[in-house]
C-alpha positions as CSV (number, residue, x, y, z in Angstrom):
1,M,0.0,0.0,0.0
2,S,1.5,3.3,-1.0
3,A,2.2,6.2,1.6
4,I,-0.6,8.4,0.0
5,S,-3.0,5.6,0.2
6,V,-2.0,5.0,3.9
7,I,-2.4,8.8,4.7
8,L,-6.0,8.8,2.9
9,V,-6.9,5.6,4.8
10,V,-5.9,7.2,8.2
11,I,-7.9,10.2,7.4
12,V,-11.0,8.1,6.4
13,A,-10.5,6.1,9.7
14,F,-10.3,9.3,11.8
15,L,-13.4,10.8,10.2
16,A,-15.1,7.5,10.8
17,G,-14.2,7.5,14.5
18,M,-15.5,10.9,15.2
19,E,-18.8,10.3,13.3
20,G,-19.3,7.1,15.5
21,V,-20.2,9.8,18.2
22,L,-21.4,12.7,16.1
23,D,-23.7,10.9,13.7
24,Q,-23.8,13.9,11.5
25,Y,-22.3,12.8,8.1
26,E,-22.4,9.1,8.7
27,F,-18.8,8.5,7.7
28,H,-18.9,5.5,10.3
29,Q,-21.5,3.6,8.5
30,P,-20.1,0.5,6.7
31,L,-21.5,1.5,3.3
32,V,-19.7,5.0,3.6
33,A,-16.5,3.9,5.3
34,C,-15.9,0.7,3.3
35,T,-16.6,2.6,0.0
36,L,-14.1,5.4,0.9
37,I,-11.4,2.9,2.0
38,G,-12.1,1.0,-1.3
39,L,-11.8,4.4,-3.1
40,V,-8.4,5.5,-1.8
41,T,-6.8,2.0,-2.1
42,G,-7.9,1.4,-5.7
43,H,-10.6,-1.3,-4.8
44,L,-13.8,0.7,-5.1
45,K,-15.9,-2.1,-6.4
46,E,-14.9,-4.4,-3.6
47,G,-15.4,-1.7,-1.1
48,V,-18.9,-1.0,-2.1
49,M,-19.6,-4.8,-2.0
50,L,-18.3,-5.1,1.5
51,G,-20.0,-2.0,2.7
52,G,-23.2,-3.2,1.3
53,S,-23.1,-6.5,2.9
54,L,-21.8,-5.0,6.4
55,Q,-24.5,-2.4,6.3
56,L,-27.2,-5.0,6.4
57,M,-25.5,-6.2,9.5
58,A,-25.5,-2.8,11.1
59,L,-29.0,-2.0,10.4
60,G,-30.1,-3.3,13.8
61,W,-27.2,-1.8,15.7
62,A,-28.5,0.9,18.0
63,N,-27.6,2.2,21.5
64,I,-30.4,1.1,24.0
65,G,-30.1,3.0,27.2
66,A,-26.7,2.5,28.7
67,A,-26.2,-0.6,26.5
68,V,-23.8,0.7,23.6
69,A,-24.3,-1.0,20.2
70,P,-21.3,-2.6,18.5
71,D,-18.8,-0.2,17.1
72,A,-19.4,0.1,13.4
73,A,-16.5,2.6,12.6
74,L,-13.8,0.1,13.7
75,A,-15.7,-3.0,12.2
76,S,-15.9,-1.1,8.7
77,V,-12.4,0.6,8.5
78,A,-10.6,-2.5,9.9
79,S,-12.4,-5.1,7.8
80,A,-12.0,-3.1,4.6
81,I,-8.3,-2.7,5.2
82,I,-8.0,-6.4,5.7
83,M,-9.9,-7.1,2.5
84,V,-7.6,-4.6,0.6
85,L,-4.5,-6.2,2.0
86,G,-5.8,-9.7,1.2
87,L,-6.5,-8.5,-2.6
88,N,-3.0,-6.8,-2.8
89,G,-1.4,-10.1,-1.9
90,G,-2.6,-11.6,-5.4
91,T,-3.4,-15.0,-4.2
92,T,-6.9,-14.2,-2.6
93,D,-9.8,-14.0,-4.8
94,T,-12.5,-11.2,-4.3
95,T,-15.2,-13.6,-3.0
96,T,-13.0,-15.0,-0.3
97,A,-11.4,-11.6,0.7
98,I,-14.9,-10.2,1.0
99,S,-16.4,-13.0,2.9
100,T,-13.6,-13.3,5.2
101,A,-13.6,-9.4,5.9
102,I,-17.4,-9.9,6.8
103,A,-16.6,-12.6,9.3
104,V,-13.9,-10.7,11.1
105,A,-16.2,-7.6,11.3
106,I,-18.1,-9.1,14.2
107,P,-15.1,-9.6,16.6
108,L,-13.7,-6.0,15.4
109,S,-17.1,-4.3,16.4
110,V,-16.9,-5.8,19.8
111,A,-13.0,-4.7,20.0
112,G,-14.3,-1.1,19.0
113,L,-16.6,-1.1,22.2
114,F,-13.5,-1.6,24.3
115,L,-11.6,1.2,22.6
116,T,-14.7,3.5,23.0
117,M,-15.0,2.8,26.6
118,L,-11.4,3.9,27.1
119,C,-12.0,7.1,25.1
120,R,-15.2,7.9,27.3
121,T,-13.3,7.2,30.5
122,L,-10.5,9.7,29.3
123,A,-13.4,12.1,28.4
124,I,-14.3,12.5,32.1
125,P,-11.6,14.9,33.1
126,V,-12.0,16.6,29.9
127,V,-15.7,17.4,31.1
128,H,-14.4,18.6,34.5
129,F,-11.9,20.9,32.5
130,M,-14.9,22.3,30.4
131,D,-16.8,22.8,33.7
132,G,-13.9,24.9,35.1
133,A,-13.8,26.9,31.9
134,A,-17.6,27.4,32.2
135,E,-17.3,28.8,35.7
136,K,-14.9,31.3,34.3
137,G,-16.8,32.2,31.2
138,D,-14.0,31.0,28.9
139,F,-16.1,29.7,25.9
140,G,-13.0,29.4,23.8
141,A,-11.5,26.9,26.2
142,I,-14.9,25.0,26.3
143,E,-14.8,24.8,22.6
144,R,-11.2,23.6,22.5
145,W,-11.9,20.8,25.1
146,Q,-14.8,19.8,23.1
147,I,-12.5,19.4,20.0
148,V,-10.1,17.3,22.1
149,G,-12.9,14.9,23.2
150,I,-14.1,14.5,19.6
151,C,-10.5,13.8,18.3
152,L,-10.0,11.3,20.9
153,Q,-12.8,9.2,19.2
154,G,-11.3,9.8,15.8
155,I,-7.8,8.6,17.1
156,R,-9.3,5.4,18.6
157,I,-9.9,4.2,14.9
158,A,-7.2,6.0,13.1
159,I,-4.2,4.3,15.2
160,P,-5.5,0.7,14.5
161,A,-6.0,1.5,10.9
162,A,-2.6,2.8,10.6
163,A,-1.2,-0.2,12.3
164,L,-2.9,-2.5,9.9
165,C,-1.6,-0.5,6.8
166,F,1.8,-1.5,7.6
167,V,1.1,-5.3,7.9
168,P,2.5,-7.0,4.8
169,S,-0.1,-8.3,2.4
170,S,1.7,-11.6,2.2
171,V,1.0,-12.0,5.9
172,V,-2.7,-11.3,5.6
173,T,-3.0,-13.4,2.5
174,S,-1.3,-16.4,4.1
175,V,-3.6,-16.0,7.2
176,L,-6.6,-16.0,5.0
177,N,-5.6,-18.9,3.0
178,A,-4.5,-20.9,6.1
179,M,-8.2,-20.7,7.5
180,P,-9.9,-24.1,7.2
181,A,-13.0,-24.1,5.1
182,W,-15.3,-25.0,8.0
183,L,-14.1,-21.9,10.0
184,S,-14.4,-19.4,7.1
185,G,-17.8,-20.7,6.1
186,G,-19.2,-20.8,9.6
187,M,-18.2,-17.4,10.2
188,T,-19.7,-16.4,7.1
189,V,-23.1,-18.0,8.0
190,G,-22.9,-16.4,11.3
191,G,-22.4,-13.0,9.7
192,G,-25.4,-13.7,7.4
193,M,-27.4,-14.5,10.4
194,V,-26.5,-11.3,12.1
195,A,-27.6,-9.4,8.8
196,A,-31.0,-11.1,9.0
197,V,-31.5,-10.3,12.5
198,G,-30.6,-6.5,12.1
199,Y,-32.8,-6.4,8.9
200,A,-35.7,-8.0,11.0
201,M,-35.3,-5.5,13.6
202,V,-35.6,-2.6,11.3
203,I,-38.6,-4.2,9.6
204,N,-40.4,-4.7,13.0
205,M,-39.9,-1.0,13.7
206,M,-41.0,0.4,10.2
207,A,-43.6,-2.2,9.2
208,T,-47.2,-0.8,9.3
209,K,-50.3,-1.9,7.4
210,E,-49.8,0.8,4.8
211,T,-46.1,-0.4,4.0
212,W,-46.5,-4.1,3.9
213,P,-47.8,-4.3,0.4
214,F,-44.9,-2.3,-1.0
215,F,-42.5,-4.6,1.1
216,A,-43.9,-7.6,-0.6
217,L,-43.6,-6.0,-4.0
218,G,-40.0,-5.1,-3.5
219,F,-39.3,-9.1,-3.3
220,V,-41.1,-9.6,-6.4
221,F,-39.2,-6.8,-8.2
222,A,-36.0,-8.3,-6.9
223,C,-36.7,-11.5,-8.7
224,V,-36.6,-9.8,-12.1
225,S,-33.0,-9.8,-13.0
226,E,-33.6,-7.6,-16.0
227,F,-34.2,-4.7,-13.9
228,T,-31.3,-2.3,-13.4
229,L,-30.7,-0.2,-10.3
230,I,-31.8,3.0,-12.3
231,A,-35.0,1.0,-13.1
232,L,-35.6,0.0,-9.6
233,G,-35.1,3.5,-8.5
234,V,-37.5,4.9,-11.0
235,I,-40.1,2.3,-9.9
236,G,-39.6,3.3,-6.2
237,V,-40.1,6.9,-7.0
238,V,-43.2,6.3,-8.9
239,I,-44.6,4.1,-6.1
240,A,-43.8,6.7,-3.6
241,I,-45.6,9.5,-5.8
242,V,-48.7,7.3,-6.2
243,Y,-48.7,6.5,-2.5
244,L,-48.6,10.0,-1.5
245,G,-51.2,11.0,-4.1
246,L,-53.5,8.2,-2.7
247,K,-52.9,9.5,0.8
248,D,-53.9,13.0,0.0
249,A,-56.9,11.8,-1.8
250,A,-57.9,9.9,1.2
251,K,-57.8,12.9,3.4
252,N,-59.8,14.9,1.0
253,N,-62.5,12.1,0.9
254,G,-62.7,11.7,4.5
255,G,-60.1,8.8,5.0
256,G,-58.3,10.9,7.5
257,S,-61.3,11.9,9.6
258,N,-62.2,10.4,12.8
259,T,-64.6,7.8,10.9
260,G,-61.6,6.6,8.9
261,S,-59.8,3.3,9.9
262,G,-56.3,5.0,9.9
263,D,-55.2,3.2,6.7
264,P,-55.8,5.8,4.0
265,L,-54.9,3.1,1.3
266,G,-57.4,0.7,2.9
267,D,-60.2,3.4,2.9
268,I,-59.7,4.1,-0.7
269,L,-59.9,0.3,-1.5
270,N,-63.0,0.1,0.6
271,D,-64.6,3.0,-1.2
272,Y,-64.1,1.2,-4.4
């Protein structure tokens, strides 16, 4: 990996670490982080493929009360770097490199929890320093300590990413090739199950009587291999426009009144 690629990877990792706390530009999301890692290392296609697979796994990752979700930032960045090193070795095919990167993403996400715990512990004295600055009315100091706290989160991903970049590609390739088929296959199956659980959690939160028909329709369209991504996007936009039009029509026809069922599409069908 060239020096420029290493520098760009560290920058992406730093941004992903900060976004793991900020949640503003979503650099920590697998689809974004893996794509950027692939872009700066010359493996854009593989980065998109890995990011899309990991994104399905991370759909159900969310903080619940004091329980912190697995760290998507480290899982995305580190697994993408491992995939790139495996591809650069020349003896690992794309499918094996991506599947292995997906498999190691789960333990990496758990390791990320330990790192973020250290950063949050170090942030405690930073908060006390900010309290002292607030008592003095020093808003500049408050902002500087705020930046320090955020940079800690970026460093926790940038340092492991930089360390991985200096691992020889041959070492990573040999380790990947030395993995027995039962281990790599089992980890791939386990990663697929995690993706299914995350997707099910999202569906459980979003599913309503109004959206179930479109959910089923999506599976039908997915079976038609002739549809391109652009065609599927056009179909989705058209369905959304039709749905919004039906919803407005239901309100105008009394579907949104107290006598309605709460399902505008169902009210229109019942009228017909």
